[in-house]
C-alpha distance (Angstrom), angle and dihedral (degrees) to the residues before:
residue distance angle dihedral
M1 . . .
T2 3.77 . .
P3 3.83 109.2 .
L4 3.80 116.2 -105.7
L5 3.77 126.3 -152.4
L6 3.78 122.7 -123.0
S7 3.72 93.8 -145.7
A8 3.85 94.3 177.0
T9 3.78 135.5 10.6
T10 3.80 138.5 -177.9
A11 3.79 138.8 172.5
T12 3.81 136.2 -173.0
T13 3.79 121.8 -173.4
C14 3.79 138.5 138.4
L15 3.81 85.4 -67.0
G16 3.81 88.3 70.4
R17 3.78 143.2 -87.3
G18 3.76 116.3 -51.7
L19 3.79 141.0 -5.5
A20 3.79 96.6 -61.8
A21 3.79 92.6 57.5
T22 3.80 91.6 44.6
R23 3.82 92.4 48.0
S24 3.81 92.5 48.1
A25 3.81 93.8 50.1
L26 3.80 93.7 47.4
R27 3.82 91.9 49.5
E28 3.80 90.8 49.5
G29 3.79 93.0 45.8
R30 3.82 88.3 -124.3
S31 3.79 126.2 159.1
G32 3.81 124.8 -145.2
L33 3.83 94.1 -155.5
A34 3.81 120.9 121.8
P35 3.80 137.2 171.5
C36 3.79 110.9 -73.4
A37 3.82 113.0 -91.8
F38 3.81 98.3 149.5
E39 3.76 120.3 142.2
T40 3.83 111.0 -52.5
V41 3.81 94.2 -30.8
E42 3.82 114.9 139.3
L43 3.80 105.9 -168.2
A44 3.77 132.2 130.0
T45 3.81 96.3 -126.0
W46 3.82 142.1 102.1
I47 3.77 123.7 -112.2
G48 3.81 139.6 -174.8
E49 3.86 106.1 -124.5
V50 3.78 122.4 -178.7
P51 3.87 109.5 -133.3
G52 3.79 119.9 -132.5
V53 3.78 100.4 23.9
D54 3.78 93.9 121.8
N55 3.81 90.0 54.9
E56 3.78 92.5 58.5
R57 3.82 113.9 106.6
L58 3.80 123.2 -158.3
P59 3.78 121.0 -139.8
A60 3.83 114.2 -88.7
P61 3.84 93.8 -112.5
L62 3.83 88.6 56.5
A63 3.80 97.5 43.8
A64 3.83 91.9 118.3
Y65 3.81 87.3 68.6
D66 3.76 94.5 57.8
C67 3.83 110.7 136.3
R68 3.78 134.7 116.8
N69 3.81 91.7 -95.7
N70 3.79 95.3 55.0
R71 3.79 92.3 41.6
L72 3.81 89.3 57.5
T73 3.79 88.4 45.0
Q74 3.81 90.4 57.1
M75 3.79 92.0 43.8
A76 3.82 91.0 56.4
L77 3.78 95.9 40.9
E78 3.76 90.0 56.5
T79 3.80 94.4 50.2
D80 3.85 129.9 90.9
G81 3.84 89.5 12.6
F82 3.82 88.8 -75.5
A83 3.82 96.0 139.4
E84 3.80 91.5 51.5
R85 3.82 90.8 50.9
V86 3.80 88.8 52.0
R87 3.78 90.3 51.2
Q88 3.75 90.4 50.9
A89 3.84 89.4 52.0
I90 3.79 90.1 49.9
A91 3.79 89.4 52.7
R92 3.80 90.1 51.5
H93 3.81 98.8 44.2
G94 3.81 108.5 20.3
R95 3.77 133.6 -109.5
D96 3.77 94.1 -83.5
R97 3.82 94.8 49.3
V98 3.81 99.6 59.9
G99 3.80 110.1 82.8
I100 3.79 128.5 -159.8
F101 3.81 122.2 -138.2
L102 3.77 114.0 172.9
G103 3.76 134.5 166.0
T104 3.81 130.6 -147.9
S105 3.77 137.7 159.0
T106 3.83 104.9 -161.1
A107 3.84 102.5 6.6
G108 3.85 107.8 -177.1
I109 3.78 99.9 -13.4
L110 3.80 89.9 131.3
Q111 3.83 88.3 66.5
T112 3.79 89.4 58.8
E113 3.82 91.2 48.0
L114 3.74 89.7 52.7
A115 3.83 91.7 46.4
Y116 3.78 90.9 53.4
R117 3.79 89.4 60.9
R118 3.75 88.6 59.7
R119 3.80 99.8 44.0
D120 3.81 118.0 134.4
P121 3.81 108.2 -86.0
Q122 3.81 91.7 -143.0
T123 3.83 103.4 41.8
G124 3.78 101.9 18.1
A125 3.83 88.6 -128.6
L126 3.83 115.7 156.7
P127 3.79 116.3 -117.7
A128 3.78 117.2 -83.9
D129 3.77 93.6 -120.0
F130 3.83 92.3 62.2
H131 3.81 111.3 103.7
Y132 3.80 112.2 -168.3
R133 3.80 95.7 -175.7
T134 3.78 96.1 55.4
T135 3.83 98.5 38.0
H136 3.83 119.7 20.5
N137 3.81 95.2 29.3
S138 3.79 113.2 97.3
F139 3.77 91.8 -132.9
S140 3.80 90.8 58.1
L141 3.79 89.3 85.3
A142 3.84 92.7 57.0
E143 3.81 93.1 39.7
F144 3.79 92.6 49.4
T145 3.83 91.0 50.0
R146 3.80 91.6 47.0
D147 3.81 91.9 51.3
Y148 3.81 91.6 42.1
F149 3.82 89.4 63.2
G150 3.80 96.8 30.8
L151 3.82 91.9 -118.6
T152 3.81 122.9 167.7
G153 3.82 102.5 -171.4
M154 3.73 134.4 89.5
A155 3.80 120.2 -42.9
M156 3.79 127.8 -176.2
A157 3.79 136.4 -178.3
I158 3.79 118.0 -156.3
S159 3.79 119.5 -160.8
T160 3.82 112.3 -178.6
A161 3.76 96.8 138.1
C162 3.80 113.9 -111.4
S163 3.83 95.8 -0.9
S164 3.83 93.4 55.3
S165 3.79 101.2 105.8
A166 3.80 94.1 38.7
K167 3.79 91.5 56.0
V168 3.82 91.5 53.5
F169 3.84 88.2 70.5
A170 3.83 89.2 57.3
A171 3.79 93.3 45.2
A172 3.79 93.3 49.3
A173 3.83 92.0 45.3
R174 3.83 89.7 56.4
Q175 3.78 91.9 52.3
L176 3.79 92.4 46.7
A177 3.81 89.5 50.9
L178 3.80 90.6 50.3
G179 3.79 91.8 51.0
S180 3.82 93.2 -121.6
I181 3.81 89.5 128.0
D182 3.79 139.8 12.0
A183 3.77 99.6 -145.5
A184 3.76 137.6 13.3
I185 3.77 136.5 -152.7
V186 3.83 104.1 -143.5
G187 3.76 129.5 178.3
G188 3.75 146.0 92.4
V189 3.79 142.7 -105.6
D190 3.79 129.3 -164.6
T191 3.77 127.3 166.1
L192 3.76 134.6 -165.8
C193 3.79 119.1 -89.2
L194 3.78 137.2 163.5
T195 3.81 93.1 -110.2
T196 3.79 92.0 59.2
L197 3.81 96.9 43.0
Y198 3.80 96.6 45.2
G199 3.79 92.1 36.8
F200 3.77 96.6 56.3
A201 3.81 89.3 42.0
S202 3.82 89.8 54.3
L203 3.82 87.9 54.6
Q204 3.83 87.7 53.2
L205 3.81 89.8 -122.1
T206 3.84 100.2 122.3
S207 3.75 122.2 92.3
P208 3.84 123.8 -134.0
Q209 3.82 88.0 -138.4
P210 3.84 135.8 38.3
C211 3.77 107.7 -58.4
R212 3.84 118.3 -97.6
P213 3.82 110.0 -155.1
Y214 3.80 114.9 -152.4
D215 3.79 91.3 -2.5
A216 3.77 116.6 144.7
E217 3.84 87.6 -122.6
R218 3.80 99.8 38.9
D219 3.77 111.5 149.3
G220 3.82 109.1 177.3
I221 3.77 150.7 -43.1
S222 3.79 134.5 -60.1
I223 3.79 108.5 -141.7
G224 3.75 116.5 -135.7
E225 3.78 139.0 173.4
G226 3.75 129.5 -133.0
A227 3.81 150.2 146.3
A228 3.77 128.1 -138.3
F229 3.82 132.3 170.2
A230 3.74 139.4 -177.0
L231 3.79 131.1 -170.6
L232 3.81 109.9 -134.3
E233 3.81 120.5 -158.7
R234 3.76 134.6 162.0
A235 3.77 109.0 -84.8
D236 3.79 90.7 -126.5
G237 3.76 96.5 42.7
V238 3.78 105.3 72.4
A239 3.78 104.7 47.6
N240 3.80 101.4 -14.4
T241 3.83 95.1 -108.3
P242 3.81 120.6 37.4
A243 3.77 114.3 -121.4
A244 3.80 115.3 -99.3
G245 3.77 109.2 -85.6
S246 3.79 95.1 24.6
V247 3.80 112.6 143.2
L248 3.84 116.3 -112.3
L249 3.79 132.9 -169.3
L250 3.80 100.9 -129.6
G251 3.78 104.3 172.5
T252 3.77 146.8 2.1
G253 3.76 130.5 -158.9
E254 3.76 129.4 -171.7
S255 3.81 133.8 -178.0
S256 3.78 140.5 163.6
D257 3.73 115.9 -149.6
A258 3.88 93.2 177.2
Y259 3.80 89.3 -160.8
H260 3.83 98.1 140.3
M261 3.79 138.9 -15.5
S262 3.79 94.8 -111.2
S263 3.86 108.0 6.2
P264 3.79 127.2 72.9
H265 3.77 123.5 -127.4
P266 3.83 102.6 -80.7
E267 3.79 93.0 -126.2
G268 3.82 92.9 44.6
L269 3.81 94.0 -114.2
G270 3.81 95.5 157.9
A271 3.84 91.3 44.3
R272 3.79 90.3 52.0
L273 3.78 93.1 48.0
A274 3.84 91.9 50.6
M275 3.82 92.9 49.8
Q276 3.80 92.0 47.6
A277 3.82 90.6 49.6
A278 3.78 90.8 50.8
L279 3.77 91.3 51.6
R280 3.82 91.0 50.2
S281 3.75 90.5 48.1
A282 3.81 92.2 52.4
G283 3.81 93.5 41.7
L284 3.82 90.5 -123.4
G285 3.78 136.7 128.2
T286 3.76 129.3 -136.2
A287 3.83 90.1 -98.8
D288 3.82 89.4 62.8
I289 3.83 95.5 63.4
D290 3.82 114.4 95.5
Y291 3.82 100.4 179.5
I292 3.80 139.2 11.8
N293 3.77 123.4 -152.7
L294 3.76 99.2 -152.8
H295 3.82 125.7 -145.4
G296 3.80 83.7 -127.5
T297 3.78 104.2 165.2
A298 3.82 94.5 171.5
T299 3.78 97.2 -120.0
P300 3.79 113.9 129.4
A301 3.79 95.5 -121.4
N302 3.82 99.9 42.4
D303 3.80 96.8 48.0
A304 3.83 91.3 45.3
A305 3.84 93.6 51.1
E306 3.81 93.5 46.4
G307 3.80 92.9 42.8
K308 3.79 91.6 53.7
A309 3.82 90.7 49.5
V310 3.83 92.9 49.2
A311 3.81 91.7 46.2
A312 3.82 91.8 49.4
L313 3.83 91.8 53.3
F314 3.78 104.5 31.3
G315 3.81 106.0 16.9
D316 3.79 111.8 -153.9
R317 3.81 95.9 -46.3
V318 3.85 101.4 96.7
P319 3.82 121.1 70.9
C320 3.82 109.7 -122.7
S321 3.78 137.4 -176.8
S322 3.76 141.8 162.9
T323 3.77 115.0 -133.0
K324 3.81 93.3 -162.2
G325 3.77 88.6 99.2
A326 3.83 84.8 68.3
T327 3.80 102.6 37.8
G328 3.78 103.3 22.1
H329 3.78 118.8 -127.5
T330 3.82 103.0 -53.6
L331 3.84 90.7 -169.1
G332 3.80 110.3 -156.5
A333 3.84 90.5 17.0
A334 3.77 95.5 49.0
G335 3.81 96.2 91.5
A336 3.80 93.7 54.5
V337 3.84 94.3 40.0
E338 3.80 90.5 53.6
A339 3.80 92.6 43.3
V340 3.79 87.4 59.2
I341 3.77 90.7 46.7
C342 3.80 88.2 52.7
A343 3.84 89.4 50.9
L344 3.80 88.6 52.7
A345 3.83 90.6 50.9
L346 3.76 89.7 54.8
T347 3.82 97.5 45.5
D348 3.81 97.9 37.9
G349 3.82 99.1 40.1
F350 3.78 92.9 -128.4
L351 3.79 130.2 122.5
P352 3.87 112.5 -149.6
G353 3.73 121.2 -127.7
S354 3.82 129.6 -144.8
P355 3.83 115.3 -95.0
G356 3.82 111.1 -152.3
T357 3.83 95.7 24.6
H358 3.82 111.6 112.1
R359 3.76 108.3 163.9
R360 3.83 123.1 27.7
D361 3.78 116.9 -126.5
P362 3.84 101.3 -105.5
A363 3.82 89.7 -154.4
L364 3.80 90.1 68.4
P365 3.83 108.3 67.0
I366 3.82 100.5 -158.0
D367 3.79 132.2 118.8
Y368 3.80 97.5 -100.6
L369 3.79 116.2 -176.6
L370 3.79 116.5 -137.6
Q371 3.79 92.5 176.9
G372 3.77 129.0 33.0
R373 3.79 119.3 -111.0
P374 3.83 140.7 -174.8
A375 3.78 116.0 -94.2
H376 3.78 141.1 148.9
P377 3.80 105.2 -125.7
R378 3.79 118.6 -176.0
H379 3.80 97.8 -177.2
V380 3.79 128.2 25.9
L381 3.81 132.1 -178.1
S382 3.81 126.0 -148.8
N383 3.83 123.7 -162.4
S384 3.79 127.8 -153.9
F385 3.77 121.3 174.7
G386 3.80 125.8 -179.1
F387 3.76 139.1 -162.9
G388 3.78 114.0 -75.8
G389 3.81 91.5 33.4
S390 3.82 97.8 -73.6
N391 3.81 102.2 156.9
C392 3.77 134.5 -178.4
S393 3.79 132.6 177.0
L394 3.83 124.3 -171.9
I395 3.76 130.0 -164.2
F396 3.85 121.7 -153.8
G397 3.75 128.9 -176.5
V398 3.81 141.5 170.7
A399 3.80 125.3 -103.1
P400 3.83 110.5 -110.6
């Protein structure tokens, strides 16, 4: 594929608001996870909650979109100067030429959960102030963002579980290649809700302690929430040649192994296919990759499957880590959050470690980083794999 420029990025998670907070936590090897005290949830697990979301207020004309997910969306958009960079792109390209491609898993389901508490005791009717389309609906994230910037072009929401906001990069790249748009807001937002927390607990996938990706004694995920965005533009469309060190999207790879609704192929077949497709897309070989941000959810089956796929392709040559020990598993936002972390690795010359992981699983022969370390990566790969075998790998690099 033709390289695309990430002309702006931002991320907000339990590590803090914005790139500086994210960068600081990764360098310190610090986790943002804490014992669950969300809403009325009574579960012995740890979560990654973003502070201050409930204090966010949407503009009056957009009040119908009010829910936790869209409040976090606005919080992230207005961080790191991202909204201003979007407005500059709109001025360059036009309101109908900036597309929106956003991923989410649960969107505003919490708003429905809250509405059910207020349903009519006689009829069961939900309250009149509940707006499904602009809150619970997966497309509400994209529609809110489009209206927030007054855009009139294409907008798309992708909901493929945990690969959602990785796949938006591929979807946007296709439209930029077709010439349908000149720039794209890509990213993902997912927020905590009771359905997610109790649902994953019912599947026996949550850990009673902070998650430990790739640890020999890993025992489940820590659910988090987060929002991350990038502005994608053609590498020759902003200032002809990107400045040295600018971050580029070089390749995307997607696969669907369709092995099981909630378990990966035990040998990581779909993961391997996605990584191979990303390498072909970028025109690179395995020897060109300097770091892999693993999907690394900290469940026994998922880490084993991905580890086998990585070992089969890369052996133990490439440094790898999962940053979910720091952020928690942000589900539909994970692909975008970890894409931004990969961008930081490229620009900062620092490979993040794995907070919470103490002893590498010896059955998985990969170069797994427990601690972060300085490096000078030129090409990094990020993995995101969702329920049902919906897989996506992305490759990022720096402009020479």
